[in-house]
N, CA and C atoms as a LAMMPS dump frame, in Angstrom:
ITEM: TIMESTEP
0
ITEM: NUMBER OF ATOMS
207
ITEM: BOX BOUNDS ff ff ff
-5.0000000000000000e+02 5.0000000000000000e+02
-5.0000000000000000e+02 5.0000000000000000e+02
-5.0000000000000000e+02 5.0000000000000000e+02
ITEM: ATOMS id mol type element x y z
1 1 1 N -68.595 -230.41 106.607
2 1 2 C -69.395 -229.244 106.827
3 1 3 C -70.413 -229.569 107.91
4 2 1 N -70.411 -228.822 108.958
5 2 2 C -71.411 -228.978 109.997
6 2 3 C -72.688 -228.292 109.509
7 3 1 N -73.812 -228.983 109.604
8 3 2 C -75.031 -228.424 109.04
9 3 3 C -76.257 -229.092 109.656
10 4 1 N -77.413 -228.556 109.329
11 4 2 C -78.698 -229.168 109.67
12 4 3 C -79.593 -229 108.454
13 5 1 N -79.801 -230.081 107.716
14 5 2 C -80.607 -230.067 106.506
15 5 3 C -81.643 -231.171 106.616
16 6 1 N -82.915 -230.84 106.379
17 6 2 C -83.962 -231.853 106.393
18 6 3 C -83.731 -232.827 105.248
19 7 1 N -83.975 -234.097 105.515
20 7 2 C -83.715 -235.147 104.539
21 7 3 C -84.797 -236.217 104.663
22 8 1 N -85.034 -236.936 103.586
23 8 2 C -85.83 -238.152 103.619
24 8 3 C -84.937 -239.249 103.067
25 9 1 N -85.035 -240.445 103.635
26 9 2 C -84.196 -241.537 103.163
27 9 3 C -84.946 -242.841 103.281
28 10 1 N -84.414 -243.855 102.625
29 10 2 C -84.955 -245.206 102.731
30 10 3 C -83.829 -246.189 102.488
31 11 1 N -83.971 -247.368 103.062
32 11 2 C -82.997 -248.419 102.814
33 11 3 C -83.283 -249.026 101.449
34 12 1 N -82.255 -249.262 100.684
35 12 2 C -82.386 -249.875 99.367
36 12 3 C -82.024 -251.351 99.502
37 13 1 N -82.888 -252.221 99.008
38 13 2 C -82.642 -253.658 99.124
39 13 3 C -81.599 -254.116 98.113
40 14 1 N -80.989 -255.239 98.386
41 14 2 C -80.007 -255.792 97.459
42 14 3 C -80.661 -256.12 96.12
43 15 1 N -81.922 -256.541 96.141
44 15 2 C -82.631 -256.84 94.894
45 15 3 C -82.748 -255.585 94.022
46 16 1 N -83.02 -254.441 94.652
47 16 2 C -83.102 -253.188 93.893
48 16 3 C -81.735 -252.808 93.324
49 17 1 N -80.701 -253.007 94.109
50 17 2 C -79.35 -252.695 93.64
51 17 3 C -78.991 -253.591 92.468
52 18 1 N -79.289 -254.887 92.576
53 18 2 C -78.958 -255.84 91.515
54 18 3 C -79.746 -255.552 90.237
55 19 1 N -80.983 -255.195 90.356
56 19 2 C -81.846 -254.999 89.195
57 19 3 C -81.492 -253.728 88.416
58 20 1 N -81.2 -252.654 89.135
59 20 2 C -80.935 -251.357 88.524
60 20 3 C -81.987 -251.063 87.449
61 21 1 N -83.228 -251.311 87.805
62 21 2 C -84.331 -251.062 86.892
63 21 3 C -85.326 -250.165 87.595
64 22 1 N -85.719 -249.072 86.951
65 22 2 C -86.723 -248.185 87.536
66 22 3 C -88.087 -248.833 87.37
67 23 1 N -88.768 -249.038 88.47
68 23 2 C -90.068 -249.712 88.453
69 23 3 C -91.082 -248.785 89.104
70 24 1 N -91.971 -248.215 88.315
71 24 2 C -92.95 -247.256 88.82
72 24 3 C -93.928 -247.888 89.807
73 25 1 N -94.029 -249.211 89.83
74 25 2 C -94.965 -249.871 90.747
75 25 3 C -94.457 -249.891 92.18
76 26 1 N -93.166 -249.678 92.369
77 26 2 C -92.595 -249.651 93.715
78 26 3 C -92.767 -248.247 94.279
79 27 1 N -93.497 -248.148 95.356
80 27 2 C -93.68 -246.863 96.027
81 27 3 C -92.909 -246.938 97.335
82 28 1 N -91.757 -246.286 97.383
83 28 2 C -90.921 -246.4 98.585
84 28 3 C -91.511 -245.649 99.773
85 29 1 N -91.192 -246.127 100.942
86 29 2 C -91.548 -245.434 102.176
87 29 3 C -90.34 -244.627 102.614
88 30 1 N -90.494 -243.307 102.653
89 30 2 C -89.396 -242.418 103.018
90 30 3 C -89.441 -242.132 104.513
91 31 1 N -88.291 -242.096 105.149
92 31 2 C -88.161 -241.837 106.579
93 31 3 C -87.598 -240.429 106.759
94 32 1 N -88.257 -239.581 107.552
95 32 2 C -87.728 -238.232 107.759
96 32 3 C -86.526 -238.245 108.697
97 33 1 N -85.633 -237.31 108.48
98 33 2 C -84.46 -237.177 109.33
99 33 3 C -83.809 -235.834 109.109
100 34 1 N -82.634 -235.655 109.707
101 34 2 C -81.87 -234.418 109.578
102 34 3 C -80.418 -234.761 109.329
103 35 1 N -79.84 -234.184 108.269
104 35 2 C -78.408 -234.34 108.026
105 35 3 C -77.694 -233.45 109.037
106 36 1 N -76.802 -234.04 109.829
107 36 2 C -76.072 -233.247 110.82
108 36 3 C -74.602 -233.097 110.461
109 37 1 N -74.135 -233.844 109.458
110 37 2 C -72.762 -233.693 108.989
111 37 3 C -72.705 -234.159 107.545
112 38 1 N -72.04 -233.376 106.7
113 38 2 C -71.904 -233.697 105.287
114 38 3 C -70.462 -233.433 104.892
115 39 1 N -69.784 -234.481 104.385
116 39 2 C -68.373 -234.329 104.025
117 39 3 C -68.043 -235.283 102.892
118 40 1 N -66.817 -235.237 102.447
119 40 2 C -66.366 -236.127 101.393
120 40 3 C -66.427 -237.598 101.8
121 41 1 N -66.441 -237.856 103.1
122 41 2 C -66.499 -239.229 103.587
123 41 3 C -67.915 -239.752 103.776
124 42 1 N -68.906 -238.914 103.544
125 42 2 C -70.287 -239.352 103.689
126 42 3 C -71.124 -238.341 104.434
127 43 1 N -72.223 -238.815 104.995
128 43 2 C -73.095 -237.942 105.767
129 43 3 C -73.599 -238.662 106.998
130 44 1 N -73.893 -237.877 108.027
131 44 2 C -74.507 -238.409 109.245
132 44 3 C -75.94 -237.922 109.261
133 45 1 N -76.857 -238.865 109.432
134 45 2 C -78.279 -238.558 109.465
135 45 3 C -78.815 -238.896 110.84
136 46 1 N -79.559 -237.986 111.412
137 46 2 C -80.227 -238.196 112.691
138 46 3 C -81.694 -238.469 112.408
139 47 1 N -82.212 -239.604 112.899
140 47 2 C -83.627 -239.929 112.731
141 47 3 C -84.083 -240.792 113.901
142 48 1 N -85.366 -241.091 113.92
143 48 2 C -85.913 -241.924 114.986
144 48 3 C -85.709 -243.413 114.725
145 49 1 N -85.173 -243.754 113.546
146 49 2 C -84.949 -245.147 113.161
147 49 3 C -83.462 -245.453 113.195
148 50 1 N -83.091 -246.572 113.807
149 50 2 C -81.689 -246.987 113.823
150 50 3 C -81.474 -247.971 112.679
151 51 1 N -80.617 -247.583 111.747
152 51 2 C -80.297 -248.449 110.615
153 51 3 C -79.088 -249.312 110.952
154 52 1 N -78.989 -250.449 110.295
155 52 2 C -77.841 -251.331 110.475
156 52 3 C -76.6 -250.691 109.858
157 53 1 N -75.453 -250.946 110.445
158 53 2 C -74.191 -250.45 109.899
159 53 3 C -74.018 -250.976 108.474
160 54 1 N -73.517 -250.13 107.609
161 54 2 C -73.252 -250.444 106.199
162 54 3 C -74.511 -250.663 105.363
163 55 1 N -75.683 -250.234 105.86
164 55 2 C -76.892 -250.29 105.045
165 55 3 C -76.734 -249.351 103.855
166 56 1 N -77.316 -249.729 102.742
167 56 2 C -77.326 -248.866 101.561
168 56 3 C -78.58 -248.006 101.628
169 57 1 N -78.414 -246.687 101.542
170 57 2 C -79.541 -245.776 101.664
171 57 3 C -79.671 -244.908 100.423
172 58 1 N -80.899 -244.623 100.068
173 58 2 C -81.192 -243.611 99.057
174 58 3 C -81.696 -242.405 99.82
175 59 1 N -81.149 -241.231 99.517
176 59 2 C -81.545 -240.024 100.226
177 59 3 C -82.047 -238.987 99.237
178 60 1 N -82.921 -238.105 99.719
179 60 2 C -83.345 -236.967 98.903
180 60 3 C -83.463 -235.751 99.817
181 61 1 N -82.886 -234.662 99.345
182 61 2 C -82.892 -233.429 100.121
183 61 3 C -82.605 -232.27 99.183
184 62 1 N -82.937 -231.084 99.63
185 62 2 C -82.614 -229.857 98.884
186 62 3 C -81.425 -229.209 99.559
187 63 1 N -80.392 -228.979 98.79
188 63 2 C -79.205 -228.325 99.327
189 63 3 C -79.441 -226.836 99.301
190 64 1 N -79.225 -226.146 100.421
191 64 2 C -79.471 -224.69 100.458
192 64 3 C -78.545 -223.963 99.489
193 65 1 N -79.097 -222.983 98.781
194 65 2 C -78.309 -222.226 97.804
195 65 3 C -77.298 -221.307 98.486
196 66 1 N -77.695 -220.7 99.587
197 66 2 C -76.805 -219.782 100.286
198 66 3 C -76.396 -220.403 101.618
199 67 1 N -75.181 -220.919 101.679
200 67 2 C -74.721 -221.568 102.902
201 67 3 C -73.729 -220.681 103.656
202 68 1 N -73.651 -219.41 103.273
203 68 2 C -72.682 -218.519 103.916
204 68 3 C -73.109 -218.111 105.329
205 69 1 N -74.398 -218.357 105.643
206 69 2 C -74.852 -218.073 106.995
207 69 3 C -75.425 -216.748 107.08
């Protein structure tokens, strides 16, 4: 689906992945961006930060209720 949706994301560290523990003391830094493609194979995010290939990201966004245009 070709789209433009505002998004915030952050890189998730391997330690966070391994722990799988919610820790309220960790305050993540979210990076603003725009989803420019969303499909079954993933999503493309446009931002001012270049992430490394295969980085693990946590994203948060609101999906529009009416996408009919």
